[in-house]
C-alpha positions as CSV (number, residue, x, y, z in Angstrom):
1,M,105.3,-84.4,11.9
2,T,104.0,-85.7,8.6
3,F,100.4,-85.4,7.4
4,L,99.9,-89.1,7.8
5,D,101.3,-88.9,11.4
6,T,98.8,-86.1,12.1
7,L,95.9,-88.2,10.8
8,S,96.9,-91.2,12.7
9,M,97.3,-89.3,16.0
10,A,94.0,-87.5,15.5
11,F,92.2,-90.9,15.0
12,M,93.9,-92.3,18.1
13,N,92.9,-89.3,20.2
14,L,89.2,-89.8,19.2
15,W,89.4,-93.6,19.8
16,R,90.7,-93.0,23.4
17,R,87.3,-91.4,24.1
18,K,85.1,-93.6,22.1
19,L,81.8,-92.9,23.8
20,R,82.2,-89.1,23.5
21,A,83.3,-89.4,19.9
22,F,80.4,-91.7,19.1
23,M,77.9,-89.3,20.5
24,T,79.4,-86.4,18.6
25,V,79.4,-88.4,15.4
26,L,75.8,-89.4,16.1
27,G,74.9,-85.7,16.2
28,M,76.5,-85.2,12.8
29,V,74.7,-88.3,11.5
30,I,71.4,-86.9,12.5
31,G,72.2,-83.4,11.1
32,T,73.5,-84.8,7.8
33,A,70.6,-87.2,7.3
34,S,68.1,-84.5,8.2
35,I,69.3,-82.0,5.7
36,V,69.7,-84.7,2.9
37,V,66.2,-86.0,3.4
38,M,64.7,-82.5,3.6
39,V,66.5,-81.4,0.4
40,S,65.6,-84.7,-1.3
41,L,61.9,-84.0,-0.6
42,G,62.2,-80.6,-2.3
43,I,64.0,-82.3,-5.3
44,G,61.3,-84.9,-5.3
45,I,58.6,-82.2,-5.6
46,N,60.4,-80.8,-8.7
47,V,60.8,-84.3,-10.2
48,S,57.1,-85.0,-9.7
49,Y,56.1,-81.8,-11.3
50,Q,58.4,-82.4,-14.2
51,E,57.1,-86.0,-14.8
52,S,53.5,-84.8,-14.6
53,L,54.1,-82.1,-17.2
54,S,56.1,-84.6,-19.4
55,E,53.1,-86.8,-19.5
56,A,51.2,-83.8,-21.1
57,G,53.9,-83.4,-23.8
58,S,57.5,-82.5,-24.4
59,L,59.2,-80.0,-22.0
60,T,61.5,-78.8,-24.8
61,K,58.7,-78.2,-27.4
62,I,57.8,-74.5,-28.0
63,T,54.6,-73.5,-29.8
64,V,55.0,-70.3,-31.7
65,S,51.9,-68.3,-32.4
66,P,51.4,-65.2,-34.7
67,Q,50.2,-63.0,-31.8
68,N,51.9,-62.3,-28.5
69,W,49.0,-62.1,-26.1
70,N,51.1,-62.0,-22.9
71,K,52.9,-58.9,-24.1
72,Y,49.5,-57.4,-25.1
73,Y,48.0,-57.9,-21.7
74,E,51.1,-56.5,-20.0
75,Q,50.8,-53.3,-22.2
76,M,47.1,-53.0,-21.3
77,E,47.8,-53.3,-17.6
78,A,50.7,-50.8,-17.8
79,G,48.4,-48.4,-19.6
80,G,45.8,-48.7,-16.9
81,G,43.5,-50.8,-18.9
82,K,41.7,-53.9,-17.5
83,V,42.4,-57.3,-18.9
84,V,39.1,-58.5,-20.2
85,S,37.9,-60.9,-22.9
86,I,38.6,-59.5,-26.3
87,S,35.5,-58.0,-27.8
88,R,34.6,-57.7,-31.5
89,Y,36.0,-54.2,-31.4
90,D,39.4,-55.3,-30.2
91,S,41.4,-57.6,-32.6
92,G,44.1,-58.1,-30.0
93,P,47.9,-57.8,-30.6
94,E,49.4,-57.3,-34.0
95,T,49.6,-60.5,-36.1
96,V,53.1,-61.3,-37.3
97,D,53.3,-63.6,-40.3
98,I,54.7,-67.1,-39.6
99,N,56.0,-67.7,-43.1
100,D,58.8,-69.8,-44.6
101,K,61.4,-67.0,-43.8
102,A,60.4,-67.1,-40.2
103,I,60.7,-70.9,-40.1
104,E,64.2,-70.7,-41.5
105,T,65.1,-68.0,-38.9
106,F,63.9,-70.3,-36.1
107,R,66.0,-73.2,-37.4
108,G,69.1,-71.0,-37.4
109,M,68.8,-70.2,-33.6
110,K,71.3,-71.6,-31.2
111,G,69.9,-74.5,-29.2
112,V,67.2,-75.3,-31.7
113,T,67.2,-78.9,-33.0
114,A,64.1,-79.0,-35.2
115,V,61.3,-76.7,-36.5
116,T,58.1,-77.5,-38.5
117,P,55.4,-75.2,-39.7
118,V,51.9,-76.2,-38.6
119,L,48.5,-75.8,-40.1
120,S,45.4,-77.2,-38.3
121,T,41.7,-77.4,-38.7
122,Y,38.8,-78.7,-36.7
123,S,36.4,-78.5,-39.7
124,A,37.2,-82.0,-41.0
125,Y,34.8,-84.9,-41.3
126,F,35.8,-88.5,-42.0
127,K,33.3,-90.8,-43.5
128,S,33.4,-94.6,-43.7
129,G,30.2,-96.2,-44.9
130,K,27.4,-95.2,-42.5
131,F,30.0,-94.1,-39.8
132,F,31.6,-90.7,-39.5
133,A,34.0,-88.9,-37.2
134,S,35.0,-85.2,-36.7
135,N,38.6,-84.9,-35.9
136,Q,41.3,-82.3,-36.0
137,I,43.9,-82.4,-38.8
138,F,47.4,-81.1,-38.4
139,G,49.6,-80.3,-41.3
140,I,53.3,-80.7,-40.5
141,D,56.7,-81.4,-42.2
142,P,57.0,-85.2,-42.2
143,Q,60.7,-85.3,-41.8
144,Y,60.4,-83.8,-38.3
145,A,57.3,-85.7,-37.2
146,E,59.1,-88.1,-34.9
147,V,61.0,-85.3,-33.2
148,F,57.7,-83.8,-32.1
149,G,56.3,-87.0,-30.7
150,I,54.5,-88.2,-33.9
151,K,55.8,-91.8,-33.7
152,L,54.4,-94.8,-35.6
153,A,53.2,-98.0,-33.9
154,E,52.5,-99.5,-37.3
155,G,52.6,-98.6,-41.0
156,E,54.7,-95.8,-42.4
157,M,54.8,-92.0,-42.4
158,F,52.7,-90.1,-45.0
159,S,54.3,-88.8,-48.1
160,S,54.8,-85.2,-49.0
161,A,54.0,-85.8,-52.6
162,G,50.7,-84.6,-53.9
163,G,48.1,-86.8,-55.5
164,S,44.4,-87.6,-55.8
165,V,44.5,-89.6,-52.5
166,I,45.3,-87.8,-49.3
167,E,47.9,-89.7,-47.2
168,M,47.6,-89.4,-43.4
169,V,48.7,-91.0,-40.2
170,V,46.2,-91.1,-37.3
171,G,46.3,-91.4,-33.6
172,S,45.7,-94.6,-31.6
173,Q,42.2,-93.5,-30.6
174,F,41.2,-92.2,-34.0
175,A,39.0,-95.1,-34.8
176,M,37.1,-94.7,-31.5
177,G,35.8,-91.4,-32.8
178,F,33.6,-92.9,-35.5
179,I,29.8,-92.9,-34.7
180,N,26.7,-94.2,-36.5
181,V,25.3,-91.3,-38.5
182,N,21.7,-92.4,-37.7
183,T,21.9,-93.4,-34.1
184,Y,25.0,-91.4,-33.0
185,E,26.3,-94.5,-31.2
186,I,30.0,-95.3,-31.2
187,A,30.9,-97.6,-34.0
188,L,31.8,-100.7,-32.1
189,D,31.2,-104.4,-32.8
190,R,29.8,-106.9,-30.2
191,N,33.3,-107.4,-28.8
192,G,33.8,-103.7,-28.2
193,N,36.3,-103.2,-31.1
194,P,36.0,-100.3,-33.5
195,R,34.1,-101.2,-36.7
196,V,36.3,-98.8,-38.7
197,N,39.9,-100.0,-39.3
198,P,41.8,-96.9,-40.4
199,M,44.4,-99.0,-42.3
200,T,41.9,-101.2,-44.3
201,S,38.5,-99.4,-44.3
202,R,37.6,-97.0,-47.1
203,I,37.7,-93.5,-45.6
204,R,36.7,-90.3,-47.3
205,L,37.3,-86.7,-46.1
206,T,35.1,-83.6,-46.5
207,F,35.0,-80.2,-44.9
208,D,31.3,-79.7,-45.7
209,G,29.0,-81.0,-42.9
210,A,26.2,-81.4,-45.3
211,N,28.0,-84.4,-46.8
212,V,27.9,-86.1,-43.4
213,Y,24.8,-85.0,-41.4
214,P,21.4,-85.7,-43.0
215,W,19.8,-82.8,-41.2
216,W,22.5,-80.3,-42.3
217,Y,20.8,-77.2,-43.5
218,S,21.3,-76.3,-47.2
219,D,19.2,-73.9,-49.3
220,G,20.4,-75.5,-52.5
221,S,22.2,-72.4,-53.6
222,T,25.7,-73.6,-52.8
223,K,27.4,-76.6,-54.3
224,P,28.2,-79.4,-51.8
225,G,31.8,-79.6,-50.7
226,K,34.1,-82.0,-52.3
227,M,34.8,-85.5,-51.0
228,Y,38.4,-86.7,-50.9
229,N,39.8,-90.3,-50.7
230,V,42.0,-90.8,-47.7
231,K,44.8,-93.4,-47.3
232,V,45.8,-94.0,-43.7
233,T,49.5,-95.0,-44.0
234,G,50.2,-95.5,-40.3
235,I,48.8,-95.6,-36.7
236,L,50.7,-93.6,-34.1
237,E,52.0,-95.0,-30.8
238,E,49.8,-94.5,-27.7
239,S,50.6,-91.1,-26.2
240,T,50.0,-89.3,-23.0
241,D,48.9,-86.4,-25.1
242,W,45.1,-86.8,-25.9
243,E,45.5,-84.5,-28.9
244,V,48.1,-86.8,-30.5
245,N,45.9,-89.9,-29.9
246,N,42.7,-88.4,-31.5
247,S,44.1,-86.4,-34.4
248,A,45.2,-87.0,-38.0
249,Y,48.4,-85.7,-39.5
250,T,49.3,-85.0,-43.1
251,D,51.8,-83.0,-45.1
252,V,51.5,-79.2,-44.4
253,D,51.5,-78.3,-48.1
254,T,48.8,-80.9,-48.8
255,L,46.6,-79.5,-46.0
256,R,47.2,-75.9,-47.2
257,K,45.8,-76.8,-50.6
258,L,42.8,-78.5,-49.1
259,M,42.0,-75.5,-46.9
260,R,42.3,-73.2,-49.8
261,A,40.0,-75.3,-51.9
262,N,37.5,-75.4,-49.1
263,K,37.8,-71.9,-47.8
264,N,34.0,-71.6,-47.6
265,Y,33.9,-74.3,-44.9
266,V,37.3,-73.8,-43.2
267,Y,38.2,-70.8,-41.1
268,R,41.8,-69.6,-41.0
269,D,43.6,-66.4,-40.3
270,E,44.6,-64.9,-43.6
271,N,47.2,-62.7,-42.0
272,T,49.6,-65.5,-41.5
273,T,51.0,-68.2,-43.8
274,Y,51.0,-70.9,-41.1
275,D,48.8,-71.2,-38.0
276,Y,51.7,-72.1,-35.7
277,A,55.3,-73.3,-35.7
278,W,56.7,-76.0,-33.4
279,V,60.2,-75.4,-32.3
280,M,62.2,-78.2,-30.5
281,A,65.0,-77.0,-28.1
282,E,67.9,-79.3,-27.4
283,N,67.2,-79.2,-23.6
284,V,65.0,-77.6,-21.0
285,D,67.6,-75.1,-19.9
286,V,67.6,-73.2,-23.2
287,V,63.8,-73.2,-23.7
288,T,63.3,-69.8,-22.0
289,E,66.2,-68.2,-23.9
290,I,64.9,-69.4,-27.3
291,A,61.3,-68.3,-26.4
292,E,62.5,-64.8,-25.4
293,Q,64.3,-64.5,-28.8
294,I,61.2,-65.5,-30.6
295,Q,59.1,-63.1,-28.6
296,E,61.4,-60.2,-29.5
297,M,60.4,-60.9,-33.1
298,G,56.8,-60.2,-32.1
299,Y,55.6,-63.8,-31.9
300,G,53.8,-65.4,-29.0
301,T,55.3,-68.5,-27.4
302,S,54.1,-71.2,-25.0
303,S,55.7,-74.3,-23.7
304,L,55.5,-76.8,-20.8
305,G,59.0,-75.8,-20.0
306,D,57.8,-72.3,-19.1
307,V,55.1,-73.9,-16.9
308,L,57.7,-76.0,-15.2
309,K,59.8,-73.0,-14.5
310,Q,56.9,-71.1,-12.9
311,V,56.1,-74.1,-10.8
312,Q,59.7,-74.4,-9.7
313,E,59.8,-70.7,-8.8
314,S,56.6,-71.0,-6.8
315,S,57.9,-74.0,-4.9
316,A,61.3,-72.4,-4.2
317,S,60.2,-71.1,-0.8
318,L,59.0,-74.6,0.2
319,R,62.3,-76.1,-0.8
320,A,64.2,-73.4,1.1
321,L,62.0,-74.1,4.2
322,L,62.8,-77.9,4.0
323,G,66.5,-77.2,3.7
324,A,66.4,-74.8,6.7
325,I,64.7,-77.4,8.8
326,G,67.5,-79.8,8.0
327,G,70.1,-77.1,8.5
328,V,68.9,-76.6,12.1
329,A,69.8,-80.2,13.0
330,L,73.2,-79.7,11.3
331,L,73.7,-76.5,13.3
332,V,73.0,-78.3,16.6
333,A,75.5,-81.0,15.5
334,A,78.1,-78.3,14.8
335,I,77.7,-76.9,18.3
336,G,78.2,-80.4,19.6
337,I,81.4,-80.7,17.7
338,M,82.7,-77.4,19.0
339,N,81.8,-78.4,22.6
340,T,83.6,-81.7,22.2
341,M,86.7,-80.1,20.8
342,M,86.8,-77.5,23.6
343,M,86.5,-80.3,26.2
344,A,89.3,-82.1,24.5
345,I,91.5,-79.0,24.8
346,Y,90.8,-78.6,28.5
347,E,91.5,-82.3,29.2
348,R,94.7,-82.3,27.1
349,T,96.1,-79.0,28.1
350,K,99.2,-80.5,29.7
351,E,99.7,-82.8,26.6
352,I,99.6,-79.8,24.3
353,G,102.2,-78.1,26.4
354,V,104.5,-81.1,26.3
355,I,104.4,-81.5,22.5
356,K,105.0,-77.8,22.2
357,V,108.1,-78.0,24.4
358,L,109.3,-81.0,22.3
359,G,109.3,-78.8,19.3
360,C,106.0,-79.4,17.6
361,R,105.1,-76.6,15.3
362,M,102.1,-74.4,15.8
363,K,100.5,-75.4,12.5
364,D,100.9,-79.1,13.4
365,I,98.8,-78.5,16.6
366,L,96.2,-76.6,14.5
367,L,96.1,-79.4,11.9
368,L,95.9,-82.1,14.6
369,F,92.7,-80.7,16.1
370,L,91.2,-79.8,12.7
371,S,91.8,-83.4,11.6
372,E,89.9,-84.7,14.7
373,S,87.0,-82.4,13.7
374,A,87.2,-83.5,10.0
375,Y,87.1,-87.2,11.2
376,I,83.9,-86.5,13.1
377,G,82.4,-84.7,10.0
378,F,83.5,-87.5,7.6
379,F,82.2,-90.4,9.6
380,G,79.1,-88.6,10.5
381,G,78.6,-87.6,6.8
382,V,79.1,-91.1,5.5
383,I,76.8,-92.7,8.0
384,G,74.3,-89.9,7.6
385,V,74.1,-90.2,3.9
386,G,73.6,-94.0,4.3
387,V,70.8,-93.4,6.8
388,S,69.2,-90.8,4.5
389,Y,68.9,-93.4,1.7
390,S,67.3,-95.8,4.1
391,L,64.9,-93.1,5.4
392,G,64.1,-92.0,1.8
393,A,63.2,-95.6,0.9
394,I,61.0,-96.0,3.9
395,L,59.2,-92.6,3.2
396,N,58.7,-93.5,-0.5
397,N,57.3,-97.0,0.2
398,H,55.1,-96.3,3.2
399,F,54.3,-92.6,3.6
400,L,54.7,-90.4,0.6
401,A,53.3,-92.7,-2.2
402,D,49.7,-91.9,-1.3
403,M,50.5,-88.1,-1.2
404,G,52.0,-88.0,-4.7
405,L,55.4,-87.1,-3.3
406,R,58.7,-88.8,-3.0
407,S,62.3,-88.5,-1.8
408,V,64.9,-88.2,-4.6
409,I,68.6,-88.3,-3.6
410,P,70.9,-87.7,-6.6
411,V,74.6,-88.5,-6.4
412,W,75.5,-84.8,-6.3
413,L,73.4,-84.3,-3.2
414,S,75.1,-87.3,-1.4
415,L,78.6,-86.1,-2.3
416,G,77.7,-82.5,-1.5
417,A,76.3,-83.4,1.9
418,L,79.4,-85.4,2.7
419,A,81.7,-82.6,1.8
420,F,79.5,-80.1,3.6
421,S,79.5,-82.1,6.8
422,V,83.3,-82.2,6.7
423,V,83.5,-78.4,6.1
424,V,81.0,-77.7,8.9
425,S,82.9,-79.9,11.3
426,M,86.2,-78.2,10.5
427,V,84.7,-74.8,10.8
428,S,83.2,-75.8,14.2
429,G,86.6,-77.1,15.3
430,L,88.5,-74.1,14.0
431,Y,88.2,-71.9,17.2
432,P,89.1,-74.7,19.6
433,S,92.1,-75.6,17.3
434,I,93.3,-72.0,17.3
435,K,92.9,-71.8,21.1
436,A,95.0,-75.0,21.4
437,M,97.6,-73.6,19.1
438,R,97.9,-70.4,21.2
439,L,98.3,-72.1,24.6
440,S,101.4,-71.1,26.5
441,P,103.7,-74.1,26.8
442,L,104.8,-73.3,30.4
443,A,101.3,-72.6,31.5
444,A,100.1,-75.7,29.9
445,I,102.8,-77.9,31.6
446,R,102.0,-76.5,35.0
447,T,98.3,-77.3,34.6
448,E,97.1,-80.1,36.9
């Protein structure tokens, strides 16, 4: 008997008992749909977490700091010490210099697509007429700006060349930070638009608050800090990261010179060349590996990818519970298949004996009953996956939206559920099939 003959005969045997076959397939439909929907809810939880974190920044961006605080706290706990706020007597972990050599080392790591050194300062005041703003300035490598989410909405990127005018790009909300130096009201016109246009207004930069605030204390013994002319060359795209929207960005070497020239007004750690380094990984999967390599060099690391991993690990038990609930329904369906196949054997005992006497091979009988089980699993799986998509759409549109959850059914889950339902059905039908194969031909023929 050929394989096609076996499949044809198996289908006809199921068709002869349509109601029983339908009820058994229905059990598999419910089981498959249940497990797909439950697993899809677990996947949806992860997707929601990932999207929420993505809104706060890139999941593949790693911030490298000169001190590894996590390792420091671990060592304190291991030594019996309590983790408390660092006092003036405790300088914390050893500072490892983030210098040009370290930057090149990071760039040479497998899975790293871009690296930029970073300097930053909050001690920056921008003045335009009677309006002023206090904003953070970041110094980065301009050629990697776009990779790290510094994307222009208008204008052009700042130049790395030095000069008497400081070139910068600013965030979309930068202009909203200007206030009237006398009234401290936000600098808006009658239509609610900013009075300061970063691209056209004259803007000057200083690191000395006495050049901005009229009440700033000065005993006259120190010379006022220098004022610098600023040219805003571009406005950045609106970002979900508030820091990008409100900050200014310039060349890292330019900012380093400014900070050195204004060291009396700007605090920075003299133990490290750069404050931070930004490292971009090629995908989320390699973020942890790259971060661990950097930590082995003594640096501290942080990334939203690490946060996502922690969230996924903490939600793993919930996803397992959801999958187990769906698995119970599939187990019930599997028991139903086994019962159906056992009933089929008892009803067709004489038939089995006849085909054995006619010379049907043992493996053909085994394959015949396994094929019937596989049909049940296949049809139940196909319909169950279709039902799960419908249920997922209903849940997303009417029940889960207000809860911040959703059902996500990727292609691999659909195909996996279909294959799993077929395998479960065949396993459930294996014992009845072996029982049919081992029936004595003479005993089977004499059965009434």
